[in-house]
SESELO-909941 format. One record per residue: residue in one letter; x, y, z of N, C-alpha, C, O in turn. Coordinates in steps of 0.02 Angstrom, whole numbers, plus 50000, padded with zeros to 5 digits. Example, Ala and Ser with C-alpha at 12.3 -4.5 7.8 and 13.67 -1.06 7.14 Angstrom:
// SESELO-909941
A506604971650390506154977550390506604983550390507124983450423S506424988850354506844994750357506455000250394506705005750402
This chain:
// SESELO-909941
M582415618165982582335620165912582965623965889583245627765928L583165622765828583765626065802583655633565794583095635865783Q584205637165800584175644365787584005645465713584145641265670R583705651165700583505652765631584095652365582584005650065526A584685654565604585265654565559585485647565540585805646665489L585305642565581585525635665567585005631665529585155626165505K584405634265522583875630365490584025628865416583865623465391E584335633665382584515632465312585045626965307585005622765262Q585525626965353586025621665353585715614965370585915609865343F585215614965414584855608865431584505606065369584535600065356A584175610465332583825608365271584325605565220584185600665185T584905608765215585425606365168585675599465189585785595165146A585755598465254585975591865278585455586565264585625580965245I584815588165274584275583465260584255581765185584145576065167D584365586865143584395585765071584925580665053584815576065015R585515581565082586065576965068585915569965094586085564965061M585615569565153585455563065182584925559265141584955553165134L584445563065113583885559865078584065557665007583715553364979R584595560264978584755558564909584875550964900584585548064854P585285547664942585345540464933584695536764949584565531564920V584285539564995583645536465009583205536664947582905531564928V583165542464915582745543164855583015538764798582625535764761R583675538264792583965533964741583725526764749583545523564699H583715524364810583495517464822582735516864818582485511564798L582375522064835581645521864826581465521064753581045516964735I581795524964711581675524364639581865517464614581505514364575A582445514964636582685508364614582195502864635582135497864600Q581855503764692581395498564716580675499964695580215496464717G580565504864653579905506064625579425509764671578815509464662V579685513364721579255517364765579205524364735579695528064733S578615526064711578525532364675578465538264722578375537464783H578525544264693578445550364732577745550864764577705552564823P577195549464727576535549664760576485544864820576185546564871A576775538964813576755534164868577135536764929576905536064986L577725539764917578115542464971577765548465003577775549365064T577455552564961577095558464986576525556365033576435559265086Q576155551265013575615548765056575895546165122575605547365175M576445542565119576755539865179576975545565225576875545265286L577275550765196577515556465236576935560065270576985562265327K576385560765234575795564065264575565560165326575425563165378E575525553565319575305549465375575795549965434575585550365492I576445550065419576945550365472576915557165507576955557565568Y576835562565467576795569265497576205569665546576285572265601V575635567065526575055567265570575165562965632575015565165688D575425556965624575535552465681576025555465731575895555465791V576585558065706577105560765750576855567065784576955568065844A576535571465746576285577765775575765576365829575765579665881E575325571665816574795570165865575085566965928574855568365983A575585562565919575845558865976576355562866017576395562066078E576755567065984577335569966018577315577666024577755580566056F576825580865995576795588165998576125590666024575875595866003A575845586866070575215588966100575335594266153575855594266186L574855598766161574885603766214574605600666279574145596666276P574885602466336574645599566399573905600866410573665606466403D573545595466427572835595966445572395598866389571865601666403K572615598066327572205600366271572155594866219572625591166206R571555594466189571435589466138571765591666073571745597566054Q572075586866038572375588365973571825588965921571515584065902T571715594965898571205596265846571525596165777572135596565770D571095595665726571335595865658571685602565644572185602865608S571415607965673571705614565662572405614965692572865617665661R572485612265752573145612265784573645608265743574205610465733L573445602365719573885598165679574055601465612574615600865588A573575604965584573705608565521574215614065532574645615265490L574175617365590574635622865605575355620365610575805623665584I575475614665642576165612565654576445608065600577055606965597T576015605365556576265600965503576275604265434576655602265390G575855609465425575815612565359575325609065313575235611265256L575025603665336574515600265295573845603865303573725607165354N573415603165254572765606365260572295602065303572395595965309R571795605265332571355601765379570965596165346570805591165378K570815596965281570455591765246570865585365244570605579865256D571515585965227571955580165226572015577065295571985570965303I572105581265345572195578665414571575574965437571635569665467S570995577765424570365574565444570305567765410570105562865441R570475567465346570425561165309570915556065336570745550165345L571535558165349572055553565374571875550865443571995545065458R571605555265486571415552965553570815548265551570765543665591R570375549465504569775545265499569945538365471569645533365491L570415538265423570585531965390571225528865417571525524465385R571425531065476572065528565503572055521065511571585518065537R572595518065487572675510865494572875509165565573145513465601P572755502965586572975500965653573725502065660574105500665614S573935504465718574645505865728575055499465721574875494265748R575595500165685576035494365675576465493465737576775498265760P576505487465764576935486465823577665487465804577895485365750T578025490665849578745491665837579095485065842579025481465891V579485483365791579845477065790580495477965828580915482165809A580585474165881581215474365918581695469465886581645463365895V582165472165847582625467865811583035463565858583185457765844E583205466465916583625462865963583245457466001583545452966030D582575457865999582175453466041582035446966004581465445665985N582545442865995582445436265966582915431466000583405433466032L582765425065993583125419966030583865419866016584275419566062V584055420265951584755419865933585155425565965585695424465992T584885431665961585225437365990585305436766065585825438366093H584785434266098584825433366171585355428266189585735429266237V585395422866152585895417666167586595420566159587025419766203I586725423866102587395426766090587565431966143588115431966170G587085436266159587215441466208587385438666276587845441066309R587005433666298587135430766365587795427066365588175427266414W587945423566310588565419766305589175424266311589665422366343M589145430166281589715434766280589705439966336590115444566336A589245439166383589165444166435589685443666490589685447666537G590125438666487590625437866539590515431366577590125427166555P590855430566634590805424366672590075422666687589675427266698P589895416266688590335410466682590405407766610590755402766599Y590085411166562590085408466493590625411566449590745409166394A590945416866472591455420266433591965423366481591835423966541A592535425166453593035428666492592785435666508592275437866481A593135439166552592915445866573592875450666515592475455366516D593285449566461593265454066403592745451966353592695455066299G592345446866368591815444766323591995439266275591585437266234T592615436666278592805431166234592435424866256592525422566312P592015421966212591585416366233591985409866242592445408366204Y591785406166294592085399566305591725394266264591145395166245R592075388866250591755382966222591405379366279591725377766329L590755378066273590355375466329590165368166319589995366166263P590185364166372589885357466367589135358066357588825362766382Y588845353366321588125353866310587745353766375587275357566385E587955349366421587635348966486588155346766537588665343866518S588035348066601588515346266653588135343166712587575345166727D588455338266744588145335266803588125340266861587705339666906N588575345166859588595350266911588135355966890588295359466841P587585357066924587115362266902587405369366905587145373866873D587945370266944588245376866950588795378166898589035383766891A588985372966861589505373666810589215376666747588635375766731A589635380366711589415383366648589295377966596589705373466587S588725378266563588555373566510588055376966464587755381966481F587975374066404587495376866357586785376266384586385380866376A586635370766417585965369866445585815375066498585265377766502R586315376466541586215381566593586125388366562585715392366585L586495389966508586435396366474585725397266449585425402666458V585445392066417584765392566391584265393466448583795397366443R584365389866503583915390566561583955397566591583455400166616D584555400566588584625407466613584195412366575583985417466603L584045410766512583655415266471582905414966486582515419166464S582705409866525582005409066545581535408566485580985411266486V581765405066433581335404066374580985397266381581275392366404D580375397066359579975390866364580085386566302579605384766268I580715385066289580905381066230581405375866253581875377466290P581335369566233581815364466253582525366266230582625369166177V583015364366272583715365966257583915363166189584265366466151R583705357066175583905353966111583615357866052583945358566001S583015360566059582715364466004583105370965993583195373165936V583345373966048583755380066042584405378466005584615382165961L584715372866024585345370865991585225369565917585625371665876D584685366165901584545364665830584465371065790584695371465733E584135376065819584035382365784584705385865773584825388665719L585135385765823585795388965816586235385165766586615388265729L586175378665766586555374665717586315376165647586715376665600R585655376765639585365378065573585615384765545585755385365486G585675389765589585905396265568586655396965568586925402465556K587015391565581587745391565583588015396565634588555399465624V587645397565687587855401965741588335398165787588795401165815V588235391565795588665387465837588865381165799588565379465748T589365377765824589545371065800589565366465860589715368565916L589425360165847589435355065900590065350965891590145347465841R590505351265940591135347765936591065340665964590925339866024L591155335765922591115328765942591825325865945592255328265909P591955320865988591465317266030591345320466097590935317966136Q591685325966113591615328866180590905331666192590695332366249G590565333366137589895336266144589905343466168589445345666202E590435347166148590485354266167590175358666114590195357066055V589885364166136589565368966091590015375066086590195378066137E590185376966025590635382666014590285388065975589975386765923L590325394166000590015399865967590435401865906591035403065912Q590115402265848590465403965786590355411065764590785414065732R589785413765781589625420665761589475424765822589015423165860E589855430165831589785434265890589275439865881589215444265923A588915439665827588375444465814587855440965771588025436865729H587225442765781586695439865741586575444265680586295449765686I586775441765622586685445465560586125441965521586215436365497P585545445165513584995441965476585205440065406585575443665373E584975434265384585145431865318584615433465266584765434465207D583985433665287583445434965238583325442365231583445446265277A583095444365172583005451465156582495454765202582575460665220A581965451165222581455454165265581745456365331581585461865355A582165452165361582475453965426582955459865417582995464165461K583325460065362583785465565350583415472065340583655477365359L582825471765309582425477765300582175480465367582075486465374T582065475965415581875478165482582445482165513582335487265545V583065479865502583655483465526583695490365493583885495265525L583505490665429583515497065393583055502165427583185508165425G582525499765459582065504265492582285506465561581985511065590T582805503165590583005504865658583695508265661583755513565692D584195505465629584875507965638584975515065613585255519165649P584765516765551584855523765529584475528665574584715534165586A583885526665598583495531065642583875532265708583855537865734E584205527165734584585527965796585165532765787585295537165829L585535531965730586095536465717585855543665707586165548265733F585305544565670585035551165659584845554565725584985560365736C584515550765770584305553565834584905555365877584885560165914T585445551365872586045552865910586355559365886586555563665926I586405560265820586695566365792586275572465811586535577665830M585605571765806585175577365824585225578965899585195584765918H585295573865940585385575066012586015579166024586015583866064N586555577565988587185581165998587145588265972587495592665997I586725589465921586625596265896586215600265946586365606165959E585695597265973585235600866016585465601166089585245605466126H585905596466109586135596266178586895595766180587165590666201P587245600866158587975600566156588295599866225588875597866230D587925601366278588195600866345588175593666372588495592166422A587795589266338587755582266360587795577666299587315574166283P588365577766263588415573966200588435566466211588665563966263R588185562766162588215555466160588775553366113588985557166070L589005547266122589555544666081589365544666007588855541865988Q589775547965966589675547965893590355549465862590565555265859R590685544265838591355545065811591415540965747591085535865739K591845543265702592015539365643592695541665617592925547065633V593005537565576593635539165544593545538465469593255533465447G593795543165429593715542765358594305545565320594585550765340Y594505542365266595025544765221594765544265150594385539665134D594955548865106594665549065040595155547464984595015548964926N595735544465000596205542664947596515535864961597125535064962I596085530864973596305523964986596325520264920595835520264882G596875516964906596925512964845596485506764848596445503364899G596145505364793595685499664792596025493064808595695488464833D596665492364793597015486064806597075484664881597195478964901A597005489864922597065488964995596405486865027596395485165086L595855486964990595195485865020595125478965052594845478565107P595355473465020595275466965053595595466765122595305464165170E596195469565128596535469665193596155473965243596095472165301I595885479665219595505484065263594865480765286594665481165344H594525477265238593905473765256594025468965313593655468865362A594545464865306594685459665357594855462865424594605460765476A595285467965423595485471265485594895474865517594825474765579A594475478065476593895481565503593405476665536593115478265587R593325470765506592885465765536593145463565603592765462865651R593805462365607594095460165671594015465665724593835464365781T594155471965704594095477565751593375478365773593245479565832G592905477765726592205478465744591965472965791591595474265838E592185466865779591985461265822592265462165892591935460565941E592885464765897593175465965962592785471465999592655470966059F592615476665962592225482065992591555479466018591355480966075V591195475665976590535473065995590605468466056590165468466099R591145464566059591245460166116591305464166181590985462466231H591705469466179591785473566239591135477366255590945477966314A590795479766203590175483466214589645478966245589285481066290N589605472766221589125468066248589255466666322588795466466363A589905465566339590075464266408589905470266453589675469366509L590015476266427589865482366465589125482966479588925483866537L588705482366427587995483266436587685477466476587235478566516A587935471366464587665465566500587775466166576587365463866615A588335469366595588475470166666587965474666700587885474466761H587615478866661587125483566689586415481566672585945485166690D586325476066636585655473966616585295470466673585555465566701R584705472866692584365470166751584065463366739583885459966787D583995461166676583775454366663584315449366680584165443566696Q584945451366675585495446766685585875447966751586225443566775N585795453766780586175455566840585695458266893585455463866887L585575454266943585105456166996585345462167036584955465667069H586005463467033586285469067071586395475267028586735479867050A586115475366968586205481166924585855487266953585385486666993A586075493066932585795499366958585055500066940584825497366890G584695503666983583985504766971583865510866927584325513266893G583245513366927583075519066886582585517266831582395511466824R582395522166790581905520966738582195516266686582805516266673R581775512266656581995507466605582225511166543581865515366515T582845509666521583145513266465583445508266416583755503266436R583355509666352583665505566299584305508966277584305514866260V584865505266279585515507966260585805503866203585775497766205V586075507166152586355503866094587055506666081587145512766079L587545502266071588215504166049588335500565983588255494465979G588535504165932588615500965866589235503365830589565508165850T589385499965775589935501865732589755499865660589345495365650Y590045503265610589885501665541590475503165496590945506665515Y590435500565435590955501565384590605503965321590085501365303F590905508865287590615511565226591175513165178591715515265198E591045512065113591525514065063591165516164999590605513864986E591465520564961591205522564896591775525164854592275527664880E591695524564789592205527164744592185534764743591655537764745V592765537764739592815545064736592905547064664593365544764630A592465551364640592515553764571593125558264565593225562864605E593515556964514594105561164502593895568164482593485569064437A594175573064514594015579964497594315581564429594895580264416K593905584464386594145586364320594545592864324594335597764356A595115592864291595535598864292595195604364253594925603364198A595205610264282594895615964248595305617964188595915618064192P594985619464132595365621464072595745627964086595495632264122P596325628564058596725634664070596365640864044596025640763993T596445646164082596135652464062596515655464003597105656864009P596175656563947596535659263889596775666363902596415670463930S597375667663882597645674463890597415678763831597255676263777R597405685063843597185689763790597735690163737598295692063752P597565688263676598085688263624598305695263605597935700163608D598915695463585599185701763558598845703163492598765698663451K598635709263482598275710963420598695709663358598435708663304R599365709863368599795708963309599925701563295600205699763243T599695697063343599825689963334599265686863294598675687763310R599445683263243598935679963202598805673063230599255668863229L598195671663255598025665263284597815660463229597455662363184P598045654063234597845649163183597095647963186596805647563240G596795647263128596085645563125595635651563131595035650963120R595895657263147595465663163154595465666963087595975668163056I594845668863068594775672763006594865680063022594495682963062R595335683062990595465690163001595105694162947595165692662887R594745699062967594385703162919594705710162919594925712862970S594725712662860594985719462854594415723862827593985721562790R594435729862846593915734362823594075736562752593695740462723
């Protein structure tokens, strides 16, 4: 828990973080009462699941104490609780698995994660091929169906007449709004938890870095966009190779220990900077003998 002196700064930081959230809530028609109801439900769910006392039942009184909600609200929310929504694993889909395995290094990619162009199938069962890659994933889907799905999403291209499959997209970027909204529910939460971990555990910090400048000319943005995309793709390629080398689904010799989910990410953000308005000059005290234009002088 933060020291008392830092709690006000924490609240200020949350205020700043929530402002763009509220802006988009209003834009999407999510009202304050709807958000308030959602927050009440989340407070009760999180408090009940993560702030229980050892060997003690979570009572309405206990939940009221740690959430600030009244017992009547808590009792109603617990009684009318909806079935828990399953956590959507954004990474757990066929396209992401194919891309990840392809870029994980030999035999489907170079050691740095640069993917090879693969023959669709090979007479040598030990040779790298698209069919072998799909079989490595242990999915109960025909190889041709997997290829058709990747072709439909423009993730790969089929090079004829050789029949080679070439990876075109080194990351799975959802195209439909529903899938992107799922990402909205995971990525900001991961970054927030990383920052809070670094605040609460300064002796064991996690990776959290960014670079920012506030006086970039708009004419340079196209060049920056292109370079940032290339840099990001290179980073993701190396990150994928690193994590894949330790993933126990892909590497039988990977280290043991408790099952852990690890994410390495990168992002780009831009916004216009409002020009600071120059402060008006401070008027000097006029000499009593100086007659100012526009001023009515009265005499007794």
